[in-house]
Biopython code that builds the backbone (N, CA, C, O; Angstrom):
import numpy as np
from Bio.PDB.StructureBuilder import StructureBuilder

atoms = [
    (1, "MET", "N", (-4.344, 13.526, 5.248)),
    (1, "MET", "CA", (-4.207, 12.415, 4.773)),
    (1, "MET", "C", (-3.034, 11.380, 5.165)),
    (1, "MET", "O", (-1.969, 11.926, 5.453)),
    (2, "ILE", "N", (-3.057, 10.172, 5.214)),
    (2, "ILE", "CA", (-1.991, 9.498, 5.322)),
    (2, "ILE", "C", (-1.274, 9.160, 3.932)),
    (2, "ILE", "O", (-0.053, 9.105, 3.785)),
    (3, "LEU", "N", (-2.115, 8.968, 3.057)),
    (3, "LEU", "CA", (-1.799, 8.759, 1.789)),
    (3, "LEU", "C", (-2.090, 9.737, 0.795)),
    (3, "LEU", "O", (-2.730, 10.734, 1.130)),
    (4, "ASN", "N", (-1.655, 9.571, -0.548)),
    (4, "ASN", "CA", (-1.892, 10.322, -1.685)),
    (4, "ASN", "C", (-1.897, 9.280, -2.639)),
    (4, "ASN", "O", (-0.984, 8.555, -3.033)),
    (5, "ILE", "N", (-3.603, 9.365, -3.066)),
    (5, "ILE", "CA", (-3.535, 8.210, -4.113)),
    (5, "ILE", "C", (-3.844, 9.053, -5.513)),
    (5, "ILE", "O", (-4.798, 9.818, -5.374)),
    (6, "THR", "N", (-3.443, 9.066, -6.383)),
    (6, "THR", "CA", (-3.323, 9.623, -7.754)),
    (6, "THR", "C", (-4.666, 9.401, -8.263)),
    (6, "THR", "O", (-5.381, 8.511, -7.802)),
    (7, "ASP", "N", (-5.094, 10.304, -9.347)),
    (7, "ASP", "CA", (-6.434, 9.926, -10.334)),
    (7, "ASP", "C", (-6.356, 8.515, -10.713)),
    (7, "ASP", "O", (-7.125, 7.611, -10.385)),
    (8, "ALA", "N", (-4.939, 8.438, -11.717)),
    (8, "ALA", "CA", (-5.066, 7.297, -12.132)),
    (8, "ALA", "C", (-5.032, 5.999, -11.363)),
    (8, "ALA", "O", (-5.557, 4.973, -11.796)),
    (9, "ALA", "N", (-4.326, 6.082, -10.075)),
    (9, "ALA", "CA", (-4.777, 4.858, -9.165)),
    (9, "ALA", "C", (-6.007, 4.688, -8.650)),
    (9, "ALA", "O", (-6.576, 3.599, -8.582)),
    (10, "ASN", "N", (-6.499, 5.854, -8.236)),
    (10, "ASN", "CA", (-8.070, 5.659, -8.139)),
    (10, "ASN", "C", (-8.842, 5.177, -8.862)),
    (10, "ASN", "O", (-9.714, 4.384, -8.505)),
    (11, "HIS", "N", (-8.619, 5.648, -10.229)),
    (11, "HIS", "CA", (-9.391, 5.116, -11.426)),
    (11, "HIS", "C", (-9.474, 3.222, -11.574)),
    (11, "HIS", "O", (-10.383, 2.393, -11.585)),
    (12, "GLN", "N", (-8.140, 3.192, -11.659)),
    (12, "GLN", "CA", (-8.004, 1.528, -11.346)),
    (12, "GLN", "C", (-8.297, 0.749, -10.171)),
    (12, "GLN", "O", (-8.567, -0.449, -10.263)),
    (13, "ILE", "N", (-8.257, 1.399, -9.004)),
    (13, "ILE", "CA", (-8.893, 0.457, -7.892)),
    (13, "ILE", "C", (-10.650, 0.459, -8.146)),
    (13, "ILE", "O", (-11.451, -0.438, -7.884)),
    (14, "GLN", "N", (-10.898, 1.841, -8.764)),
    (14, "GLN", "CA", (-12.489, 1.351, -8.737)),
    (14, "GLN", "C", (-12.787, 0.471, -9.612)),
    (14, "GLN", "O", (-13.827, -0.181, -9.514)),
    (15, "GLN", "N", (-11.843, 0.290, -10.708)),
    (15, "GLN", "CA", (-12.403, -0.569, -11.547)),
    (15, "GLN", "C", (-12.229, -2.301, -11.031)),
    (15, "GLN", "O", (-12.945, -3.272, -11.278)),
    (16, "MET", "N", (-11.232, -2.200, -10.398)),
    (16, "MET", "CA", (-11.186, -3.470, -9.763)),
    (16, "MET", "C", (-12.181, -3.649, -8.555)),
    (16, "MET", "O", (-12.466, -4.752, -8.088)),
    (17, "LEU", "N", (-12.594, -2.655, -8.176)),
    (17, "LEU", "CA", (-13.461, -3.005, -7.049)),
    (17, "LEU", "C", (-14.886, -3.339, -7.479)),
    (17, "LEU", "O", (-15.665, -3.882, -6.695)),
    (18, "LYS", "N", (-15.297, -2.942, -8.989)),
    (18, "LYS", "CA", (-16.178, -3.483, -9.634)),
    (18, "LYS", "C", (-16.423, -5.019, -9.773)),
    (18, "LYS", "O", (-17.508, -5.576, -9.942)),
    (19, "GLU", "N", (-15.161, -5.598, -9.664)),
    (19, "GLU", "CA", (-15.069, -6.917, -10.245)),
    (19, "GLU", "C", (-14.868, -7.849, -8.607)),
    (19, "GLU", "O", (-14.273, -8.926, -8.569)),
    (20, "GLU", "N", (-15.397, -7.281, -7.535)),
    (20, "GLU", "CA", (-15.223, -7.873, -6.011)),
    (20, "GLU", "C", (-16.860, -8.412, -6.124)),
    (20, "GLU", "O", (-17.724, -7.836, -6.785)),
    (21, "GLU", "N", (-17.030, -9.472, -5.435)),
    (21, "GLU", "CA", (-18.093, -9.804, -5.271)),
    (21, "GLU", "C", (-19.122, -9.003, -4.035)),
    (21, "GLU", "O", (-20.351, -8.936, -4.037)),
    (22, "SER", "N", (-18.280, -8.520, -3.152)),
    (22, "SER", "CA", (-18.930, -7.995, -2.036)),
    (22, "SER", "C", (-18.932, -6.276, -2.166)),
    (22, "SER", "O", (-17.875, -5.736, -2.492)),
    (23, "THR", "N", (-20.015, -5.531, -1.931)),
    (23, "THR", "CA", (-20.040, -4.097, -2.323)),
    (23, "THR", "C", (-19.434, -3.543, -0.634)),
    (23, "THR", "O", (-19.422, -2.375, -0.246)),
    (24, "GLU", "N", (-19.136, -4.330, -0.127)),
    (24, "GLU", "CA", (-18.320, -3.943, 1.437)),
    (24, "GLU", "C", (-17.056, -3.693, 1.740)),
    (24, "GLU", "O", (-16.609, -3.338, 2.830)),
    (25, "VAL", "N", (-16.424, -3.910, 0.634)),
    (25, "VAL", "CA", (-14.784, -4.275, 0.845)),
    (25, "VAL", "C", (-14.337, -2.899, 0.668)),
    (25, "VAL", "O", (-14.820, -2.024, -0.050)),
    (26, "SER", "N", (-13.009, -2.847, 1.694)),
    (26, "SER", "CA", (-12.248, -1.866, 1.316)),
    (26, "SER", "C", (-10.770, -2.156, 1.176)),
    (26, "SER", "O", (-10.248, -3.199, 1.571)),
    (27, "LEU", "N", (-10.024, -0.991, 0.483)),
    (27, "LEU", "CA", (-8.359, -1.251, 0.042)),
    (27, "LEU", "C", (-7.984, -1.206, 1.273)),
    (27, "LEU", "O", (-8.401, -0.274, 1.960)),
    (28, "ARG", "N", (-7.192, -2.104, 1.796)),
    (28, "ARG", "CA", (-6.079, -2.153, 2.912)),
    (28, "ARG", "C", (-4.517, -1.828, 2.359)),
    (28, "ARG", "O", (-3.945, -2.268, 1.361)),
    (29, "PHE", "N", (-4.237, -1.264, 2.980)),
    (29, "PHE", "CA", (-2.552, -0.837, 2.268)),
    (29, "PHE", "C", (-1.835, -0.643, 3.729)),
    (29, "PHE", "O", (-2.307, -0.089, 4.722)),
    (30, "GLY", "N", (-0.676, -1.203, 3.582)),
    (30, "GLY", "CA", (0.218, -1.115, 4.709)),
    (30, "GLY", "C", (1.335, -2.201, 4.553)),
    (30, "GLY", "O", (1.330, -2.844, 3.504)),
    (31, "VAL", "N", (2.361, -2.488, 5.564)),
    (31, "VAL", "CA", (3.467, -3.247, 5.264)),
    (31, "VAL", "C", (3.592, -4.294, 5.884)),
    (31, "VAL", "O", (2.973, -4.421, 6.940)),
    (32, "LYS", "N", (4.399, -5.302, 5.418)),
    (32, "LYS", "CA", (4.531, -6.517, 6.289)),
    (32, "LYS", "C", (6.432, -6.653, 6.205)),
    (32, "LYS", "O", (7.285, -5.983, 5.622)),
    (33, "GLY", "N", (6.488, -7.841, 7.084)),
    (33, "GLY", "CA", (7.886, -8.140, 7.153)),
    (33, "GLY", "C", (8.506, -8.865, 6.009)),
    (33, "GLY", "O", (7.773, -9.587, 5.334)),
    (34, "GLY", "N", (9.683, -8.766, 5.731)),
    (34, "GLY", "CA", (10.343, -9.657, 4.355)),
    (34, "GLY", "C", (10.769, -8.779, 3.054)),
    (34, "GLY", "O", (10.843, -7.553, 2.962)),
    (35, "GLY", "N", (10.987, -9.622, 2.228)),
    (35, "GLY", "CA", (11.397, -8.975, 1.198)),
    (35, "GLY", "C", (12.853, -8.334, 1.296)),
    (35, "GLY", "O", (13.091, -7.738, 2.347)),
    (36, "CYS", "N", (13.831, -8.381, 0.353)),
    (36, "CYS", "CA", (14.915, -8.167, 0.270)),
    (36, "CYS", "C", (15.948, -7.125, 1.251)),
    (36, "CYS", "O", (17.143, -7.161, 1.543)),
    (37, "SER", "N", (14.820, -6.209, 1.575)),
    (37, "SER", "CA", (15.426, -5.042, 2.377)),
    (37, "SER", "C", (14.792, -4.841, 3.748)),
    (37, "SER", "O", (15.230, -4.127, 4.650)),
    (38, "GLY", "N", (13.434, -5.763, 3.759)),
    (38, "GLY", "CA", (13.393, -6.132, 5.447)),
    (38, "GLY", "C", (11.860, -5.692, 5.695)),
    (38, "GLY", "O", (11.392, -5.940, 6.806)),
    (39, "LEU", "N", (10.908, -4.947, 4.570)),
    (39, "LEU", "CA", (9.839, -4.500, 4.666)),
    (39, "LEU", "C", (9.284, -4.340, 3.431)),
    (39, "LEU", "O", (9.887, -3.562, 2.692)),
    (40, "SER", "N", (8.064, -4.986, 2.899)),
    (40, "SER", "CA", (7.006, -5.115, 1.820)),
    (40, "SER", "C", (5.847, -4.527, 1.900)),
    (40, "SER", "O", (5.191, -4.757, 2.916)),
    (41, "TYR", "N", (5.292, -3.633, 0.886)),
    (41, "TYR", "CA", (3.940, -3.277, 0.870)),
    (41, "TYR", "C", (3.404, -4.343, 0.694)),
    (41, "TYR", "O", (3.831, -5.347, 0.123)),
    (42, "ALA", "N", (2.047, -4.068, 1.388)),
    (42, "ALA", "CA", (0.802, -5.078, 1.306)),
    (42, "ALA", "C", (-0.383, -4.211, 0.902)),
    (42, "ALA", "O", (-0.741, -3.223, 1.543)),
    (43, "MET", "N", (-1.136, -4.783, -0.536)),
    (43, "MET", "CA", (-2.391, -4.122, -0.835)),
    (43, "MET", "C", (-2.970, -4.904, -1.150)),
    (43, "MET", "O", (-2.536, -5.943, -1.648)),
    (44, "GLY", "N", (-4.371, -4.570, -0.907)),
    (44, "GLY", "CA", (-5.430, -5.722, -1.449)),
    (44, "GLY", "C", (-7.249, -5.157, -0.748)),
    (44, "GLY", "O", (-7.500, -4.250, 0.046)),
    (45, "PHE", "N", (-7.927, -5.849, -1.246)),
    (45, "PHE", "CA", (-9.251, -5.786, -0.712)),
    (45, "PHE", "C", (-9.539, -6.895, 0.181)),
    (45, "PHE", "O", (-9.228, -8.079, 0.055)),
    (46, "GLU", "N", (-10.385, -6.131, 1.389)),
    (46, "GLU", "CA", (-10.908, -7.037, 2.391)),
    (46, "GLU", "C", (-12.141, -6.270, 2.916)),
    (46, "GLU", "O", (-12.449, -5.124, 2.588)),
    (47, "ASP", "N", (-12.752, -7.012, 3.716)),
    (47, "ASP", "CA", (-14.239, -6.678, 4.614)),
    (47, "ASP", "C", (-13.714, -6.502, 6.118)),
    (47, "ASP", "O", (-14.319, -5.749, 6.881)),
    (48, "ASP", "N", (-12.575, -7.209, 6.531)),
    (48, "ASP", "CA", (-12.359, -7.180, 7.960)),
    (48, "ASP", "C", (-11.464, -5.919, 8.329)),
    (48, "ASP", "O", (-10.294, -5.664, 8.047)),
    (49, "ILE", "N", (-12.381, -5.243, 9.029)),
    (49, "ILE", "CA", (-11.655, -3.762, 9.964)),
    (49, "ILE", "C", (-11.680, -4.037, 11.509)),
    (49, "ILE", "O", (-12.706, -4.431, 12.063)),
    (50, "ASN", "N", (-10.549, -3.821, 12.155)),
    (50, "ASN", "CA", (-10.853, -3.845, 13.217)),
    (50, "ASN", "C", (-10.533, -2.332, 14.029)),
    (50, "ASN", "O", (-9.420, -1.894, 14.318)),
    (51, "GLU", "N", (-11.816, -1.720, 14.285)),
    (51, "GLU", "CA", (-11.415, -0.448, 14.744)),
    (51, "GLU", "C", (-10.551, -0.061, 15.918)),
    (51, "GLU", "O", (-10.331, 1.125, 16.164)),
    (52, "GLU", "N", (-10.116, -0.924, 16.560)),
    (52, "GLU", "CA", (-8.990, -0.572, 17.721)),
    (52, "GLU", "C", (-7.752, -0.562, 17.023)),
    (52, "GLU", "O", (-6.869, 0.202, 17.411)),
    (53, "LEU", "N", (-7.540, -1.417, 15.898)),
    (53, "LEU", "CA", (-6.052, -1.372, 15.523)),
    (53, "LEU", "C", (-5.872, -0.663, 13.869)),
    (53, "LEU", "O", (-4.796, -0.473, 13.301)),
    (54, "ASP", "N", (-7.088, -0.392, 13.390)),
    (54, "ASP", "CA", (-6.772, -0.120, 11.953)),
    (54, "ASP", "C", (-7.750, 1.340, 12.158)),
    (54, "ASP", "O", (-8.758, 1.500, 12.847)),
    (55, "THR", "N", (-6.876, 2.485, 11.105)),
    (55, "THR", "CA", (-7.197, 3.632, 10.914)),
    (55, "THR", "C", (-8.302, 3.685, 9.420)),
    (55, "THR", "O", (-8.040, 2.852, 8.552)),
    (56, "ILE", "N", (-9.185, 4.400, 9.230)),
    (56, "ILE", "CA", (-10.034, 4.816, 7.951)),
    (56, "ILE", "C", (-9.892, 5.805, 7.509)),
    (56, "ILE", "O", (-10.363, 6.764, 8.120)),
    (57, "GLU", "N", (-9.149, 6.035, 6.193)),
    (57, "GLU", "CA", (-9.767, 7.242, 5.510)),
    (57, "GLU", "C", (-10.209, 6.929, 3.878)),
    (57, "GLU", "O", (-9.943, 5.901, 3.255)),
    (58, "GLU", "N", (-10.849, 7.946, 3.454)),
    (58, "GLU", "CA", (-11.419, 7.783, 2.390)),
    (58, "GLU", "C", (-10.926, 8.651, 1.114)),
    (58, "GLU", "O", (-10.778, 9.871, 1.181)),
    (59, "HIS", "N", (-10.702, 7.934, 0.012)),
    (59, "HIS", "CA", (-10.046, 8.880, -1.053)),
    (59, "HIS", "C", (-11.106, 8.583, -2.296)),
    (59, "HIS", "O", (-11.336, 7.488, -2.808)),
    (60, "ASN", "N", (-11.549, 9.566, -2.554)),
    (60, "ASN", "CA", (-12.730, 9.957, -3.499)),
    (60, "ASN", "C", (-13.451, 8.397, -3.719)),
    (60, "ASN", "O", (-13.208, 7.545, -4.573)),
    (61, "GLY", "N", (-14.196, 8.397, -2.861)),
    (61, "GLY", "CA", (-15.177, 7.452, -2.382)),
    (61, "GLY", "C", (-14.558, 6.042, -2.188)),
    (61, "GLY", "O", (-15.302, 5.114, -2.504)),
    (62, "ILE", "N", (-13.394, 5.739, -1.749)),
    (62, "ILE", "CA", (-12.569, 4.401, -1.783)),
    (62, "ILE", "C", (-12.329, 4.534, -0.376)),
    (62, "ILE", "O", (-11.430, 5.250, 0.065)),
    (63, "PRO", "N", (-13.288, 3.711, 0.504)),
    (63, "PRO", "CA", (-12.458, 3.346, 1.832)),
    (63, "PRO", "C", (-10.968, 2.894, 1.903)),
    (63, "PRO", "O", (-10.600, 1.951, 1.202)),
    (64, "VAL", "N", (-10.215, 3.457, 2.623)),
    (64, "VAL", "CA", (-8.803, 2.790, 2.471)),
    (64, "VAL", "C", (-8.470, 2.310, 3.993)),
    (64, "VAL", "O", (-8.611, 3.177, 4.854)),
    (65, "VAL", "N", (-8.114, 1.233, 4.341)),
    (65, "VAL", "CA", (-7.701, 0.861, 5.721)),
    (65, "VAL", "C", (-6.271, 0.710, 5.745)),
    (65, "VAL", "O", (-5.474, 0.247, 4.928)),
    (66, "ILE", "N", (-6.111, 1.367, 7.227)),
    (66, "ILE", "CA", (-4.326, 1.352, 7.312)),
    (66, "ILE", "C", (-4.281, 0.864, 8.551)),
    (66, "ILE", "O", (-5.042, 1.351, 9.388)),
    (67, "ARG", "N", (-3.340, -0.243, 8.931)),
    (67, "ARG", "CA", (-2.849, -0.569, 10.541)),
    (67, "ARG", "C", (-2.472, 0.657, 11.440)),
    (67, "ARG", "O", (-1.471, 1.281, 11.086)),
    (68, "THR", "N", (-2.921, 0.943, 12.188)),
    (68, "THR", "CA", (-2.715, 2.185, 12.993)),
    (68, "THR", "C", (-1.202, 2.246, 13.088)),
    (68, "THR", "O", (-0.670, 3.307, 12.762)),
    (69, "GLN", "N", (-0.417, 1.194, 13.510)),
    (69, "GLN", "CA", (0.729, 1.063, 13.592)),
    (69, "GLN", "C", (1.890, 0.933, 12.333)),
    (69, "GLN", "O", (3.120, 0.887, 12.306)),
    (70, "ASP", "N", (0.886, 0.903, 11.392)),
    (70, "ASP", "CA", (2.001, 1.183, 9.834)),
    (70, "ASP", "C", (2.268, 2.732, 9.622)),
    (70, "ASP", "O", (3.237, 3.203, 9.026)),
    (71, "ILE", "N", (1.295, 3.396, 10.182)),
    (71, "ILE", "CA", (1.111, 4.967, 9.807)),
    (71, "ILE", "C", (2.450, 5.878, 9.711)),
    (71, "ILE", "O", (2.616, 6.671, 8.784)),
    (72, "PRO", "N", (3.481, 5.672, 10.860)),
    (72, "PRO", "CA", (4.822, 6.196, 10.742)),
    (72, "PRO", "C", (5.543, 5.768, 9.464)),
    (72, "PRO", "O", (6.269, 6.511, 8.804)),
    (73, "ILE", "N", (5.274, 4.522, 9.192)),
    (73, "ILE", "CA", (6.627, 3.795, 7.936)),
    (73, "ILE", "C", (5.987, 4.332, 6.679)),
    (73, "ILE", "O", (6.691, 4.575, 5.698)),
    (74, "ILE", "N", (4.264, 4.592, 6.662)),
    (74, "ILE", "CA", (3.829, 4.981, 5.154)),
    (74, "ILE", "C", (3.324, 6.160, 5.019)),
    (74, "ILE", "O", (2.704, 6.379, 3.978)),
    (75, "GLU", "N", (3.466, 7.375, 6.160)),
    (75, "GLU", "CA", (2.690, 8.479, 5.891)),
    (75, "GLU", "C", (3.508, 9.196, 4.905)),
    (75, "GLU", "O", (4.682, 8.984, 4.602)),
    (76, "GLY", "N", (2.804, 9.961, 4.516)),
    (76, "GLY", "CA", (2.939, 10.396, 3.102)),
    (76, "GLY", "C", (3.046, 9.781, 1.810)),
    (76, "GLY", "O", (3.158, 10.453, 0.785)),
    (77, "THR", "N", (3.014, 8.454, 1.823)),
    (77, "THR", "CA", (3.156, 7.558, 0.746)),
    (77, "THR", "C", (2.276, 7.746, -0.382)),
    (77, "THR", "O", (1.060, 7.625, -0.226)),
    (78, "LYS", "N", (2.926, 8.115, -1.840)),
    (78, "LYS", "CA", (1.884, 8.011, -3.210)),
    (78, "LYS", "C", (1.920, 6.927, -3.831)),
    (78, "LYS", "O", (2.872, 6.216, -4.150)),
    (79, "ILE", "N", (0.327, 6.785, -4.065)),
    (79, "ILE", "CA", (0.367, 5.353, -4.785)),
    (79, "ILE", "C", (-0.260, 5.764, -6.039)),
    (79, "ILE", "O", (-1.221, 6.530, -6.108)),
    (80, "ASP", "N", (0.304, 5.243, -6.975)),
    (80, "ASP", "CA", (-0.030, 5.857, -8.636)),
    (80, "ASP", "C", (-0.177, 4.518, -9.088)),
    (80, "ASP", "O", (0.066, 3.534, -8.389)),
    (81, "PHE", "N", (-0.644, 4.487, -10.465)),
    (81, "PHE", "CA", (-0.780, 3.427, -11.484)),
    (81, "PHE", "C", (-0.190, 4.020, -12.724)),
    (81, "PHE", "O", (-0.603, 5.103, -13.137)),
    (82, "LYS", "N", (0.935, 3.235, -13.453)),
    (82, "LYS", "CA", (1.485, 3.839, -14.444)),
    (82, "LYS", "C", (1.066, 2.595, -15.672)),
    (82, "LYS", "O", (1.145, 1.418, -15.318)),
    (83, "GLN", "N", (0.734, 2.842, -16.754)),
    (83, "GLN", "CA", (0.757, 2.070, -17.930)),
    (83, "GLN", "C", (1.629, 2.106, -18.597)),
    (83, "GLN", "O", (2.036, 3.249, -18.806)),
    (84, "ASN", "N", (2.331, 1.064, -19.230)),
    (84, "ASN", "CA", (3.353, 1.008, -20.451)),
    (84, "ASN", "C", (2.998, 0.042, -21.468)),
    (84, "ASN", "O", (1.854, -0.412, -21.448)),
    (85, "MET", "N", (3.771, -0.317, -22.304)),
    (85, "MET", "CA", (3.678, -1.131, -23.328)),
    (85, "MET", "C", (3.498, -2.928, -22.837)),
    (85, "MET", "O", (3.018, -3.820, -23.535)),
    (86, "MET", "N", (4.091, -3.055, -21.346)),
    (86, "MET", "CA", (4.364, -4.425, -20.953)),
    (86, "MET", "C", (2.894, -4.311, -20.185)),
    (86, "MET", "O", (2.663, -5.221, -19.389)),
    (87, "GLY", "N", (1.965, -3.374, -20.328)),
    (87, "GLY", "CA", (0.745, -3.441, -18.975)),
    (87, "GLY", "C", (0.703, -2.293, -17.900)),
    (87, "GLY", "O", (0.974, -1.123, -18.170)),
    (88, "GLY", "N", (0.411, -2.652, -16.909)),
    (88, "GLY", "CA", (0.164, -1.298, -15.997)),
    (88, "GLY", "C", (0.519, -2.059, -14.788)),
    (88, "GLY", "O", (0.519, -3.289, -14.741)),
    (89, "GLY", "N", (0.817, -1.288, -13.824)),
    (89, "GLY", "CA", (1.006, -1.495, -12.439)),
    (89, "GLY", "C", (1.104, -0.253, -11.851)),
    (89, "GLY", "O", (1.344, 0.837, -12.370)),
    (90, "PHE", "N", (0.795, -0.682, -10.201)),
    (90, "PHE", "CA", (0.685, 0.109, -9.054)),
    (90, "PHE", "C", (2.111, 0.475, -8.911)),
    (90, "PHE", "O", (2.986, -0.390, -8.920)),
    (91, "THR", "N", (2.445, 2.112, -8.739)),
    (91, "THR", "CA", (3.718, 2.410, -7.945)),
    (91, "THR", "C", (3.818, 3.218, -6.821)),
    (91, "THR", "O", (3.019, 4.141, -6.660)),
    (92, "ILE", "N", (4.855, 2.944, -5.888)),
    (92, "ILE", "CA", (4.674, 3.316, -4.729)),
    (92, "ILE", "C", (5.751, 4.241, -4.067)),
    (92, "ILE", "O", (6.596, 3.617, -3.425)),
    (93, "ASP", "N", (5.853, 5.224, -4.087)),
    (93, "ASP", "CA", (6.573, 6.627, -3.898)),
    (93, "ASP", "C", (6.505, 6.716, -2.097)),
    (93, "ASP", "O", (5.618, 7.418, -1.611)),
    (94, "ASN", "N", (7.299, 6.110, -1.335)),
    (94, "ASN", "CA", (7.361, 6.356, -0.008)),
    (94, "ASN", "C", (8.457, 7.002, 0.443)),
    (94, "ASN", "O", (9.551, 6.438, 0.408)),
    (95, "PRO", "N", (8.278, 8.603, 1.054)),
    (95, "PRO", "CA", (9.266, 9.312, 1.463)),
    (95, "PRO", "C", (9.783, 8.932, 2.704)),
    (95, "PRO", "O", (10.617, 9.668, 3.231)),
    (96, "ASN", "N", (9.411, 7.861, 3.280)),
    (96, "ASN", "CA", (10.118, 7.383, 4.494)),
    (96, "ASN", "C", (10.995, 6.251, 4.298)),
    (96, "ASN", "O", (11.585, 5.709, 5.233)),
    (97, "ALA", "N", (11.090, 5.878, 3.052)),
    (97, "ALA", "CA", (12.135, 4.816, 2.804)),
    (97, "ALA", "C", (13.656, 5.214, 2.439)),
    (97, "ALA", "O", (13.769, 6.026, 1.520)),
    (98, "ILE", "N", (14.504, 4.876, 2.872)),
    (98, "ILE", "CA", (15.688, 5.262, 2.998)),
    (98, "ILE", "C", (16.522, 4.401, 2.213)),
    (98, "ILE", "O", (17.571, 4.886, 1.790)),
    (99, "VAL", "N", (16.147, 2.799, 1.849)),
    (99, "VAL", "CA", (16.408, 2.114, 1.004)),
    (99, "VAL", "C", (15.887, 1.120, 0.385)),
    (99, "VAL", "O", (15.428, 0.217, 1.085)),
    (100, "SER", "N", (15.817, 1.015, -0.948)),
    (100, "SER", "CA", (14.793, 0.314, -1.498)),
    (100, "SER", "C", (15.556, -0.916, -2.410)),
    (100, "SER", "O", (16.683, -0.661, -2.835)),
    (101, "CYS", "N", (15.066, -1.990, -2.655)),
    (101, "CYS", "CA", (15.399, -3.036, -3.623)),
    (101, "CYS", "C", (15.536, -2.632, -4.918)),
    (101, "CYS", "O", (15.156, -1.536, -5.330)),
    (102, "GLY", "N", (16.233, -3.743, -5.788)),
    (102, "GLY", "CA", (15.901, -3.107, -7.191)),
    (102, "GLY", "C", (14.844, -3.199, -7.937)),
    (102, "GLY", "O", (14.796, -2.658, -9.042)),
    (103, "CYS", "N", (13.726, -3.990, -7.365)),
    (103, "CYS", "CA", (12.275, -4.314, -7.832)),
    (103, "CYS", "C", (11.445, -3.390, -7.334)),
    (103, "CYS", "O", (10.317, -3.352, -7.826)),
    (104, "GLY", "N", (11.789, -2.429, -6.251)),
    (104, "GLY", "CA", (11.212, -1.375, -5.761)),
    (104, "GLY", "C", (9.979, -1.956, -4.827)),
    (104, "GLY", "O", (9.044, -1.195, -4.576)),
    (105, "SER", "N", (9.980, -3.292, -4.320)),
    (105, "SER", "CA", (8.565, -3.772, -3.534)),
    (105, "SER", "C", (8.964, -3.816, -2.197)),
    (105, "SER", "O", (8.099, -3.862, -1.322)),
    (106, "SER", "N", (10.501, -3.806, -1.832)),
    (106, "SER", "CA", (10.703, -4.203, -0.576)),
    (106, "SER", "C", (11.691, -2.542, -0.097)),
    (106, "SER", "O", (12.346, -1.991, -0.982)),
    (107, "PHE", "N", (11.662, -2.085, 1.000)),
    (107, "PHE", "CA", (12.638, -1.178, 1.384)),
    (107, "PHE", "C", (12.560, -1.352, 3.140)),
    (107, "PHE", "O", (11.863, -2.081, 3.846)),
    (108, "LYS", "N", (13.542, -0.396, 3.446)),
    (108, "LYS", "CA", (13.450, -0.071, 5.040)),
    (108, "LYS", "C", (13.338, 1.399, 5.425)),
    (108, "LYS", "O", (13.730, 2.190, 4.567)),
    (109, "THR", "N", (12.852, 1.923, 6.614)),
    (109, "THR", "CA", (13.153, 3.077, 6.877)),
    (109, "THR", "C", (14.252, 3.226, 8.080)),
    (109, "THR", "O", (14.785, 2.268, 8.640)),
    (110, "ALA", "N", (14.515, 4.727, 8.398)),
    (110, "ALA", "CA", (15.335, 5.166, 9.127)),
    (110, "ALA", "C", (15.190, 4.472, 10.554)),
    (110, "ALA", "O", (16.164, 4.313, 11.290)),
    (111, "THR", "N", (13.581, 3.973, 10.970)),
    (111, "THR", "CA", (13.468, 3.704, 12.364)),
    (111, "THR", "C", (12.790, 2.567, 12.072)),
    (111, "THR", "O", (12.256, 2.313, 13.151)),
    (112, "ASN", "N", (12.439, 1.651, 11.250)),
    (112, "ASN", "CA", (12.350, 0.150, 11.059)),
    (112, "ASN", "C", (12.794, -0.492, 9.611)),
    (112, "ASN", "O", (12.492, -0.253, 8.442)),
    (113, "GLU", "N", (13.681, -1.445, 10.289)),
    (113, "GLU", "CA", (14.379, -1.910, 9.196)),
    (113, "GLU", "C", (13.866, -3.437, 8.773)),
    (113, "GLU", "O", (14.342, -4.098, 7.850)),
    (114, "GLY", "N", (12.591, -3.918, 9.822)),
    (114, "GLY", "CA", (11.958, -4.955, 9.214)),
    (114, "GLY", "C", (13.116, -6.294, 9.367)),
    (114, "GLY", "O", (14.237, -6.236, 9.873)),
    (115, "THR", "N", (12.434, -7.484, 8.752)),
    (115, "THR", "CA", (13.273, -8.590, 9.001)),
    (115, "THR", "C", (13.597, -8.923, 7.357)),
    (115, "THR", "O", (12.664, -9.157, 6.590)),
    (116, "PRO", "N", (14.840, -8.921, 6.954)),
    (116, "PRO", "CA", (14.851, -9.208, 5.487)),
    (116, "PRO", "C", (14.544, -10.937, 5.329)),
    (116, "PRO", "O", (14.754, -11.794, 6.188)),
    (117, "ASP", "N", (14.061, -11.101, 4.135)),
    (117, "ASP", "CA", (13.872, -12.467, 3.616)),
    (117, "ASP", "C", (15.152, -13.218, 3.357)),
    (117, "ASP", "O", (15.534, -12.958, 2.216)),
    (118, "PRO", "N", (15.976, -14.066, 3.991)),
    (118, "PRO", "CA", (17.259, -14.786, 3.584)),
    (118, "PRO", "C", (17.135, -15.407, 1.924)),
    (118, "PRO", "O", (18.085, -15.654, 1.182)),
    (119, "ASN", "N", (15.694, -15.564, 1.622)),
    (119, "ASN", "CA", (15.693, -16.327, 0.621)),
    (119, "ASN", "C", (15.549, -15.298, -0.779)),
    (119, "ASN", "O", (15.189, -15.805, -1.841)),
    (120, "CYS", "N", (15.794, -14.135, -0.709)),
    (120, "CYS", "CA", (15.689, -13.212, -1.687)),
    (120, "CYS", "C", (16.758, -12.953, -2.425)),
    (120, "CYS", "O", (16.699, -12.117, -3.326)),
]
sb = StructureBuilder()
sb.init_structure("model")
sb.init_model(0)
sb.init_chain("A")
sb.init_seg("    ")
for serial, (resi, resn, name, xyz) in enumerate(atoms, 1):
    if name == "N":
        sb.init_residue(resn, " ", resi, " ")
    sb.init_atom(name, np.array(xyz, "f"), 0.0, 1.0, " ", f" {name:<3s}", serial, name[0])
structure = sb.get_structure()
C-alpha cells in the first residue's frame, strides 16, 4: 500500500462521501507545487480517473486515486483525522518530507523541492 489511512480518517472520509451527490467518486490524494516549502498536499473527491496516469488502491471500501508520478513523494504517508476542542482536521505524516512549513501543509523531499510560492 502506498498510503496508510487510519480508522479515524477512514471514518471521516466515509462520512464526507455520504454527502457527495455521485456514488462513483474516489478520494484523490497527491501533491502540487506551491506553498512555503515548495510542495503542498492535495486531497479531495473526484470522478475523473486516467488509467494511464493514475494508480488506484482501496482502503476499507474507499477507492483512493494517486497520480503515479506522485508515488515516490508520498509513499508511506499516513493520513489521520484528529478531533480537538477547535474542531477536527486531517493530519498528514509523510516520511519522505525533510522540511515542512510551520502550518504543516507545505513540504519538500530530498529529491523534489517543488516551487515555493513567493506570496507565502
